[in-house]
PADOMI-323024 format. One line per field, with one value per residue (C-alpha): residue number from 1; residue in three letters; x, y, z. Coordinates in Angstrom, 3 decimals, m for minus. Layout:
<sites>
num	NUM;... .
residu	ALA;... .
px	X;... .
py	Y;... .
pz	Z;... .
</sites>
This chain:
<sites>
num	1;2;3;4;5;6;7;8;9;10;11;12;13;14;15;16;17;18;19;20;21;22;23;24;25;26;27;28;29;30;31;32;33;34;35;36;37;38;39;40;41;42;43;44;45;46;47;48;49;50;51;52;53;54;55;56;57;58;59;60;61;62;63;64;65;66;67;68;69;70;71;72;73;74;75;76;77;78;79;80;81;82;83;84;85;86;87;88;89;90;91;92;93;94;95;96;97;98;99;100;101;102;103;104;105;106;107;108;109;110;111;112;113;114;115;116;117;118;119;120;121;122;123;124;125;126;127;128;129;130;131;132;133;134;135;136;137;138;139;140;141;142;143;144;145;146;147;148;149;150;151;152;153;154;155;156;157;158;159;160;161;162;163;164;165;166;167;168;169;170;171;172;173;174;175;176;177;178;179;180;181;182;183;184;185;186;187;188;189;190;191;192;193;194;195;196;197;198;199;200;201;202;203;204;205;206;207;208;209;210;211;212;213;214;215;216;217;218;219;220;221;222;223;224;225;226;227;228;229;230;231;232;233;234;235;236;237;238;239;240;241;242;243;244;245;246;247;248;249;250;251;252;253;254;255;256;257;258;259;260;261;262;263;264;265;266;267;268;269;270;271;272;273;274;275;276;277;278;279;280;281;282;283;284;285;286;287;288;289;290;291;292;293;294;295;296;297;298;299;300;301;302;303;304;305;306;307;308;309;310;311;312;313;314;315;316;317;318;319;320;321;322;323;324;325;326;327;328;329;330;331;332;333;334;335;336;337;338;339;340;341;342;343;344;345;346;347;348;349;350;351;352;353;354;355;356;357;358;359;360;361;362;363;364;365;366;367;368;369;370;371;372;373;374;375;376;377;378;379;380;381;382;383;384;385;386;387;388;389;390;391;392;393;394;395;396;397;398;399;400;401;402;403;404;405;406;407;408;409;410;411;412;413;414;415;416;417;418;419;420;421;422;423;424;425;426;427;428;429;430;431;432;433;434;435;436;437;438;439;440;441;442;443;444;445;446;447;448;449;450;451;452;453;454;455;456;457;458;459;460;461;462;463;464;465;466;467;468;469;470;471;472;473;474;475;476;477;478;479;480;481;482;483;484;485;486;487;488;489;490;491;492;493;494;495;496;497;498;499;500;501;502;503 .
residu	MET;THR;GLN;VAL;SER;THR;GLU;ASN;LEU;TYR;ALA;GLN;TYR;LYS;GLU;ARG;MET;ARG;ARG;ILE;ALA;ASP;VAL;ARG;TYR;ALA;SER;ALA;VAL;LEU;GLN;TRP;ASP;GLN;GLU;THR;TYR;LEU;PRO;SER;LYS;GLY;ALA;SER;PHE;ARG;GLY;GLN;GLN;ILE;ALA;SER;LEU;SER;GLU;VAL;ALA;HIS;GLN;GLN;PHE;THR;ASP;LEU;ASN;LEU;GLY;THR;LEU;LEU;GLU;GLU;LEU;SER;SER;ARG;ASN;ASN;LEU;ASN;SER;PHE;GLN;LYS;CYS;ASN;VAL;GLU;ARG;SER;ARG;GLU;ASP;TYR;LEU;LYS;GLN;GLN;LYS;PHE;SER;THR;GLY;PHE;VAL;ARG;LYS;LEU;ALA;GLU;THR;THR;GLN;LYS;SER;PHE;HIS;SER;TRP;ILE;ALA;ALA;ARG;ALA;GLN;ASN;ASN;PHE;LYS;PRO;PHE;GLN;ASP;ASP;LEU;SER;ASN;LEU;ILE;GLU;LEU;LYS;LYS;GLU;GLU;ALA;ALA;LEU;LEU;GLY;TYR;SER;ASN;HIS;PRO;TYR;ASP;ALA;LEU;LEU;ASN;ASP;HIS;ASP;LYS;GLY;SER;THR;THR;GLN;LEU;LEU;ASP;GLY;LEU;PHE;ASP;SER;ILE;ARG;ASN;PRO;LEU;ARG;GLU;LEU;PHE;ASP;ARG;ILE;MET;ALA;ARG;PRO;GLN;VAL;LYS;ASP;ASP;PHE;LEU;PHE;GLN;PHE;PHE;PRO;LYS;GLN;LEU;GLN;TRP;ASP;PHE;GLY;LEU;GLU;VAL;LEU;ARG;ASP;ILE;GLY;TYR;ASP;PHE;GLU;ALA;GLY;ARG;GLN;ASP;LEU;ALA;GLU;HIS;PRO;PHE;THR;THR;SER;PHE;ASN;CYS;LYS;ASP;VAL;ARG;LEU;THR;THR;ARG;ILE;ASP;GLU;ASN;ASN;LEU;GLY;SER;MET;ILE;TRP;SER;CYS;ILE;HIS;GLU;GLY;GLY;HIS;ALA;LEU;TYR;GLU;GLN;GLY;LEU;SER;GLU;SER;ALA;TYR;GLY;LEU;PRO;MET;GLY;GLU;ALA;ALA;SER;TYR;SER;ILE;HIS;GLU;SER;GLN;SER;ARG;LEU;TRP;GLU;ASN;HIS;ILE;GLY;ARG;SER;LEU;GLN;PHE;CYS;GLU;LYS;TYR;LEU;PRO;ARG;LEU;GLN;GLN;SER;PHE;PRO;GLN;GLN;LEU;GLU;ASN;ILE;SER;VAL;ILE;ASP;PHE;TYR;LYS;GLY;ILE;ASN;LYS;VAL;GLN;PRO;SER;PHE;ILE;ARG;THR;GLU;ALA;ASP;GLU;LEU;THR;TYR;HIS;PHE;HIS;VAL;LEU;ILE;ARG;TYR;GLU;ILE;GLU;LYS;GLY;LEU;ILE;GLU;GLY;SER;ILE;GLN;THR;LYS;ASP;ILE;PRO;ALA;TYR;TRP;ASN;GLU;LEU;TYR;TYR;THR;TYR;LEU;LYS;LEU;LYS;ILE;PRO;ASP;ASP;ARG;SER;GLY;CYS;LEU;GLN;ASP;VAL;HIS;TRP;SER;HIS;GLY;SER;PHE;GLY;TYR;PHE;PRO;THR;TYR;THR;GLN;GLY;SER;PHE;TYR;GLY;ALA;GLN;PHE;HIS;ALA;SER;ALA;LEU;LYS;GLU;LYS;ASN;ASN;LYS;ASN;GLU;LYS;GLN;ILE;TRP;ASN;GLU;ASP;ASN;LYS;ALA;LEU;LEU;LYS;TRP;LEU;HIS;LYS;GLU;VAL;TYR;GLU;TYR;GLY;ARG;MET;TYR;THR;SER;GLU;GLU;LEU;CYS;LEU;LYS;ILE;SER;GLY;GLU;THR;LEU;ASN;THR;LYS;TYR;LEU;LEU;ASP;TYR;LEU;LEU;ALA;LYS;TYR;ASP;ASN;ILE;TYR;GLN;PHE .
px	0.000;1.278;1.996;0.073;2.451;3.041;1.787;m1.578;m1.904;m1.186;m3.772;m6.348;m5.421;m5.808;m9.208;m10.469;m9.191;m10.750;m14.141;m13.968;m12.987;m16.009;m18.308;m16.485;m16.509;m20.180;m20.780;m18.567;m20.725;m23.782;m21.924;m20.904;m24.498;m25.680;m23.556;m24.429;m27.815;m29.693;m33.282;m33.760;m36.464;m34.090;m31.701;m32.958;m32.867;m29.498;m28.107;m29.438;m27.930;m24.489;m24.555;m25.426;m22.596;m20.154;m21.219;m20.771;m17.310;m16.252;m17.480;m15.563;m12.390;m12.392;m13.141;m10.820;m9.922;m8.507;m6.505;m5.092;m4.228;m2.417;m0.480;0.636;1.696;3.561;5.652;6.695;10.122;9.620;7.355;8.695;8.826;5.444;3.720;5.325;4.135;0.579;0.483;2.064;m0.296;m3.352;m2.350;m2.019;m5.476;m6.906;m5.634;m6.997;m10.436;m10.533;m10.846;m14.285;m17.433;m19.786;m22.404;m20.057;m19.222;m22.909;m23.755;m20.896;m22.002;m25.638;m24.709;m22.376;m25.109;m27.550;m24.936;m24.214;m27.841;m28.328;m25.243;m26.876;m30.042;m28.064;m26.215;m29.510;m30.828;m27.496;m27.844;m25.583;m28.426;m29.922;m26.471;m25.523;m27.108;m26.169;m22.616;m22.434;m23.484;m20.871;m18.132;m18.980;m18.550;m15.207;m14.090;m15.113;m13.218;m10.089;m10.395;m10.809;m7.818;m5.704;m3.192;m0.325;m0.653;m3.764;m7.026;m6.781;m3.524;m5.495;m7.544;m4.537;m2.646;m5.586;m5.140;m1.358;0.592;2.814;1.086;0.515;m0.582;3.003;4.287;1.599;1.928;5.605;4.853;2.319;4.543;7.422;5.452;3.088;5.542;7.197;3.777;2.582;5.722;5.348;1.666;2.462;5.077;2.550;m0.167;2.250;2.559;0.064;m2.564;m2.877;m6.216;m8.410;m11.774;m11.766;m12.403;m15.664;m17.915;m20.605;m19.135;m21.813;m21.928;m21.610;m18.584;m16.867;m17.721;m16.266;m13.039;m12.686;m13.010;m10.332;m7.845;m8.501;m7.811;m4.615;m3.156;m3.801;m7.154;m8.665;m12.380;m12.749;m11.822;m13.833;m16.219;m16.880;m20.121;m21.351;m21.533;m22.178;m18.549;m15.986;m14.500;m12.893;m13.773;m12.411;m13.981;m10.878;m8.169;m10.444;m13.359;m12.239;m14.823;m14.397;m16.793;m16.633;m18.883;m19.500;m20.162;m21.166;m19.856;m16.449;m14.314;m11.666;m14.013;m14.401;m10.947;m8.822;m11.414;m11.116;m7.335;m7.217;m9.591;m7.825;m4.610;m6.400;m7.900;m4.571;m3.142;m6.042;m5.936;m2.195;m2.452;m1.810;m4.682;m3.259;m3.236;m6.996;m8.204;m4.658;m2.614;m0.208;m3.176;m4.013;m2.594;0.296;m1.599;m3.999;m1.065;0.514;m2.875;m3.133;0.427;m0.812;m3.849;m1.965;0.975;m1.260;m3.544;m0.795;2.628;1.093;m2.368;m1.262;2.010;2.930;3.197;m0.412;m1.479;0.512;m1.087;m4.710;m5.441;m5.810;m8.226;m10.245;m10.320;m11.909;m14.717;m15.070;m13.920;m15.858;m14.782;m11.088;m10.185;m8.024;m6.290;m2.574;m0.880;1.024;m2.100;m3.950;m1.066;m0.966;m4.745;m5.104;m2.331;m3.668;m3.067;m6.053;m7.833;m11.003;m13.817;m13.685;m10.791;m11.091;m10.790;m8.013;m4.622;m1.609;m0.386;m3.506;m4.783;m2.722;m4.409;m7.719;m6.264;m4.767;m8.152;m9.837;m7.001;m7.340;m11.116;m10.924;m8.326;m10.550;m13.653;m11.946;m10.288;m13.554;m12.406;m14.804;m18.481;m20.280;m22.724;m19.807;m18.245;m19.619;m18.329;m14.861;m14.736;m15.570;m13.107;m10.218;m10.921;m10.656;m7.489;m5.637;m7.125;m8.870;m12.121;m15.618;m17.585;m20.939;m22.879;m22.567;m22.465;m19.367;m18.043;m18.333;m20.674;m18.425;m16.592;m18.135;m15.436;m16.998;m20.301;m18.316;m16.675;m13.288;m11.685;m7.917;m8.059;m7.638;m3.953;m3.120;m3.865;m0.935;1.267;0.375;1.234;4.719;5.217;3.917;6.431;9.255;8.211;7.872;11.373;12.643;10.829;12.470;15.891;15.266;16.895;13.582;12.134;14.756;12.186;8.486;7.796;8.819;6.218;3.586;4.943;1.791;3.767;5.621;3.685;6.949;5.529;2.816;5.357;7.635;4.812;3.910;7.499;8.139;4.750;1.922;3.550;4.487;0.967;1.188;4.693;6.026;4.786;4.611;7.990;9.619;8.322;9.474;12.941;13.089;12.025;13.920;16.698;15.239;12.079;9.545;11.325;9.227;11.859;10.705;7.230;8.392;11.108;8.628;6.097;8.729;10.065;6.588;5.200;8.389;7.902;4.246;4.383;8.009;9.009 .
py	0.000;3.471;5.594;8.879;11.812;13.886;16.921;15.275;13.918;17.343;18.908;16.398;17.243;20.998;20.527;18.449;20.899;23.875;22.183;21.499;25.130;26.256;24.425;25.633;29.253;29.042;28.031;30.922;33.371;32.102;32.437;36.020;36.859;35.277;37.706;40.788;40.755;37.516;38.118;36.586;34.199;32.701;31.333;27.736;27.223;28.936;26.491;23.617;25.067;25.568;22.092;20.541;22.342;21.388;17.776;17.910;19.501;16.879;14.035;15.427;15.980;12.550;10.665;7.673;8.544;11.867;9.995;7.665;10.641;12.378;9.223;8.820;12.451;12.214;9.383;11.403;13.056;15.540;18.060;21.575;23.040;24.770;21.705;19.500;21.820;21.805;18.004;17.542;19.993;18.585;15.070;16.215;17.786;14.705;12.350;14.683;14.892;11.111;10.954;12.605;10.901;12.818;12.607;14.214;17.050;17.765;17.617;19.977;22.442;22.347;22.753;25.637;27.485;27.005;28.155;31.324;32.392;31.665;33.802;36.656;36.208;36.033;39.262;40.976;39.883;40.500;37.058;34.014;31.536;31.478;30.578;28.031;24.798;25.221;26.142;23.100;20.854;22.467;21.985;18.286;18.010;19.832;17.328;14.557;16.294;16.432;12.707;11.914;14.059;12.517;14.050;13.042;15.102;17.276;17.184;20.928;20.298;18.791;21.973;24.267;22.378;22.830;26.616;26.713;23.610;22.521;24.609;22.851;23.685;23.096;25.659;28.203;27.712;28.531;31.584;33.033;32.227;34.085;37.269;37.404;39.058;41.441;42.678;42.994;44.900;47.273;47.713;48.561;51.125;52.790;52.822;54.620;57.503;60.339;59.016;60.400;61.759;60.080;61.702;63.386;59.945;59.556;62.211;62.081;61.143;60.694;57.218;58.205;60.415;57.613;55.190;57.497;57.914;54.159;53.637;56.265;54.585;51.179;52.582;54.220;51.016;49.259;47.492;47.040;47.863;46.421;43.097;43.448;45.484;46.536;46.042;46.254;43.208;42.393;41.315;42.518;39.823;39.276;36.519;35.578;33.691;34.170;36.813;38.941;38.877;39.589;41.156;42.770;44.133;46.704;48.102;51.730;53.287;56.913;57.668;56.028;57.042;54.415;51.449;51.817;53.097;50.282;47.673;48.779;48.670;45.295;43.679;45.524;43.720;40.387;41.504;42.663;39.210;37.484;39.868;39.261;35.477;33.810;33.988;31.073;28.893;29.233;26.154;24.987;25.274;27.702;30.033;29.917;31.700;30.088;29.802;31.671;33.024;34.487;35.871;37.593;38.873;40.841;42.360;43.179;44.667;47.049;47.840;48.642;49.211;51.302;52.381;53.449;55.050;58.710;58.795;57.650;60.491;63.049;61.882;61.426;63.800;66.779;64.690;63.767;67.396;68.284;65.792;66.459;70.075;70.664;67.386;67.463;71.064;71.630;68.231;68.181;65.329;64.356;64.364;62.314;59.838;59.486;59.171;56.371;54.467;54.910;51.867;51.065;47.840;47.432;44.957;44.556;42.680;44.248;47.733;46.946;48.647;46.742;45.767;44.580;42.919;39.827;39.331;39.199;36.450;34.584;34.519;32.976;30.483;29.295;28.932;27.111;24.700;23.966;23.471;20.995;19.018;19.034;20.918;23.777;23.279;25.496;26.774;28.051;30.182;33.532;32.885;31.799;34.715;37.267;35.743;35.775;39.346;40.425;38.365;39.716;43.167;43.982;44.536;43.706;42.633;44.485;42.152;39.211;41.356;43.123;39.790;36.260;37.143;39.723;37.418;35.487;32.790;30.186;30.367;29.463;26.527;28.251;26.685;27.032;30.350;32.885;32.099;33.058;36.700;36.774;34.573;36.820;39.945;38.614;37.506;40.887;42.778;40.567;41.027;44.778;44.967;42.980;45.253;48.322;46.785;46.690;49.404;50.954;50.890;52.652;54.536;54.631;57.596;55.668;53.026;55.724;56.803;56.635;56.207;53.007;51.556;50.012;47.868;46.293;45.477;43.928;41.786;40.580;39.490;37.999;36.612;36.562;34.807;31.686;30.572;27.491;26.524;27.184;26.739;29.843;29.172;28.300;31.501;33.548;32.008;32.766;36.384;37.353;34.783;33.363;31.694;33.548;35.808;37.704;40.429;42.266;42.989;43.590;46.014;47.787;48.186;49.389;52.018;53.168;53.524;55.037;57.785;58.244;57.878;58.975;56.632 .
pz	0.000;m0.929;2.103;2.267;2.127;5.247;3.366;2.645;6.172;7.638;5.334;6.588;10.159;9.566;7.934;10.852;13.451;11.690;11.492;15.222;15.804;13.787;16.193;19.300;18.190;17.238;20.836;21.976;20.020;21.907;25.192;24.355;23.488;26.725;28.745;26.710;24.946;25.700;26.936;30.386;29.180;26.619;29.242;29.331;25.568;25.342;27.869;25.771;22.577;24.107;25.654;22.276;20.505;23.289;22.849;19.050;19.358;21.888;19.673;16.724;18.704;20.360;17.124;16.870;13.281;14.487;17.114;14.466;12.265;15.145;16.000;12.405;12.100;15.416;13.949;10.902;11.064;8.236;9.971;10.439;13.959;13.704;12.289;14.925;17.693;16.337;16.192;19.621;21.334;19.542;20.572;24.203;24.000;22.306;24.997;27.679;26.074;25.656;29.435;29.290;28.061;25.787;28.527;31.049;28.650;28.040;31.741;32.588;29.906;31.048;34.714;33.874;31.971;34.832;37.326;35.341;35.268;38.972;39.651;37.742;39.814;43.059;42.252;41.480;44.886;46.663;48.190;47.794;48.424;44.873;43.552;46.200;44.954;41.295;42.272;44.535;41.651;39.431;42.031;42.264;38.504;38.705;41.347;38.957;36.176;38.341;39.048;35.360;34.397;37.123;39.547;41.802;44.970;45.082;43.067;42.470;40.553;37.663;37.262;37.698;35.018;32.666;32.869;32.987;32.039;34.904;37.567;40.919;44.450;45.577;43.068;43.925;47.680;47.246;45.090;47.514;50.505;48.865;48.194;51.165;53.572;51.068;49.953;53.538;54.536;51.601;52.421;56.060;54.981;52.705;55.359;57.700;55.238;54.583;52.198;48.680;47.485;44.895;45.684;42.268;40.716;42.643;41.162;38.512;35.119;32.408;30.911;27.251;27.830;29.711;26.915;24.264;26.206;26.636;22.888;22.270;24.605;23.042;19.580;20.815;22.256;18.945;19.288;15.823;15.863;12.366;13.943;17.149;19.244;22.833;24.765;28.338;30.620;34.270;34.624;32.029;29.805;26.410;23.969;20.573;17.673;15.503;15.285;13.062;15.530;19.105;21.389;24.765;27.344;30.101;32.791;33.669;37.055;36.602;40.089;39.636;36.662;37.339;37.047;33.287;32.283;33.679;32.839;29.194;29.255;31.042;28.570;25.775;26.706;26.317;23.013;21.561;22.261;20.494;17.525;17.264;16.934;13.591;11.099;9.108;12.262;12.883;14.768;15.493;18.712;17.058;16.638;20.353;23.408;25.271;28.558;30.811;32.822;29.703;28.711;32.079;31.693;28.709;30.416;33.596;31.673;29.710;32.649;35.149;33.613;30.851;32.039;35.512;34.423;34.703;30.912;30.599;32.877;30.899;27.680;28.780;31.655;29.247;27.173;30.277;31.361;28.024;28.657;32.374;32.965;36.194;37.777;36.816;35.987;39.073;39.052;38.165;36.324;39.472;41.629;39.015;38.863;42.631;42.880;40.341;42.137;45.657;47.860;50.018;50.981;48.938;48.444;44.652;43.060;39.601;41.109;43.572;43.507;42.193;45.653;47.502;44.314;45.099;48.453;46.562;44.378;47.343;49.093;46.059;45.672;49.252;48.958;45.623;46.951;49.950;47.794;45.480;48.287;50.260;53.367;52.527;51.668;49.176;51.793;53.865;51.104;52.382;55.886;54.700;52.286;54.964;57.415;54.939;53.859;57.456;57.983;54.950;54.414;57.711;55.806;56.971;53.898;53.857;51.532;49.140;46.004;47.342;48.526;47.188;44.296;42.641;40.185;37.305;37.200;39.501;37.639;34.486;36.238;35.903;38.962;38.724;36.858;39.668;40.405;36.809;37.699;40.117;37.929;34.991;36.960;37.622;34.029;32.844;34.978;33.744;30.100;30.538;31.979;28.996;26.554;28.063;27.454;23.711;21.613;20.565;24.050;26.129;28.132;28.913;26.643;23.548;24.378;23.868;20.487;18.361;15.146;15.956;18.935;20.053;22.838;20.691;17.981;20.580;21.979;18.499;17.974;21.410;22.507;19.985;17.032;19.004;19.909;22.120;21.058;24.569;28.118;30.280;31.851;28.513;26.949;29.942;29.680;25.960;26.439;29.581;29.904;33.119;34.368;36.511;38.979;41.513;41.903;38.770;40.077;43.641;42.492;40.213;43.036;45.501;43.088;42.092;45.590;46.954;44.361;45.267;49.068;49.585;52.381 .
</sites>
């Protein structure tokens, strides 16, 4: 029998993967609509539709013929590096998905949809109870998922690894242990200094004017509105159906200017990554992000190192003063810079300062770990949440909406995601430091050069074009010459807050 050429086999593989991607992204469109425009009465049918598409995609991806094709391609020695990476990653994904039955996939999708809508209802009522039972059912399925995936030391490891390959509770315990005291010490030093003022951010800022400003900033950082759009959502998120259709959402509080601005920039960082992925690798691992931690490195880099920089203030405060003259007319660039970087314990993670933000993440990590191992029951989440917020931030949580109902992630079944926010923050700081070492990025001002958009070009070259070729640590090593090193973020925070609080 004549052997099929590698070229023909690879073409078959690409066609199969793209058909599967078509189904998955069709489901993603329905999920995006569900969080933006879906009428409330359409929730039950939408859950059924998404579950059906999830089931179809799983059946296609776990088809034995695809497995045979991947095995054959894996044995060929004439694939180039990009083709080899695609096949290897797809084979890893295939073997992982083989562990799940079609029935389990459908049940997980249905339970997730139900959980999301009960979370919406619970937030509306400011009461955890309407969310409790559906969340409990979802957690049981995530425990089952962890068992099916397999793990060596802790069931939570299976879910962590799904978001960032190689991540474990042992690794994260060590990371949080290494930064807990330095962050606490820096926090205590700041709290001993006279507090900066940020009251100018908490006035009435009309919704439409905020919206217009957000769109302007997104355009300036390079977001392509011909390949995406922005909408409002209960909890800001970014989703991609391909690199030419990447959508982000924000939320607007007319009495808090900061809520919208840094939400836009954070989600914009995610969107830039997705728009920068390879168009020719649609449906293939090389057309996907490296990991959730690397994804968060992009959003946190743009949100904080750029969006909270002095250069950002110099560029955009005059523009804001044009839109909001009465509210901001007497605010100097320095006062604006200090105000948007004020360190103060707060209830809401997405609006937290760069320092206390990591205590928000640590709290969620500890609760998630307890839920998956069984030491914490779903009904006890509010109590644990409130206790930990007092322990770490000395805050008394006033209600569930400001507490355990603030994040959408658990309603999506995204257990194992929260640690990537802290991991991503450290990667982002390390990448930013590396970018500044480049010839065209000698200082922060050049990053804001509208003609060359030096940072975005650098990220395309160093991060976007590699897709899933590297793990988070491998990519970090390639970019910076070392694996994750917490000193970059800690040094950045120390220098920044020393300048602001002058200790």
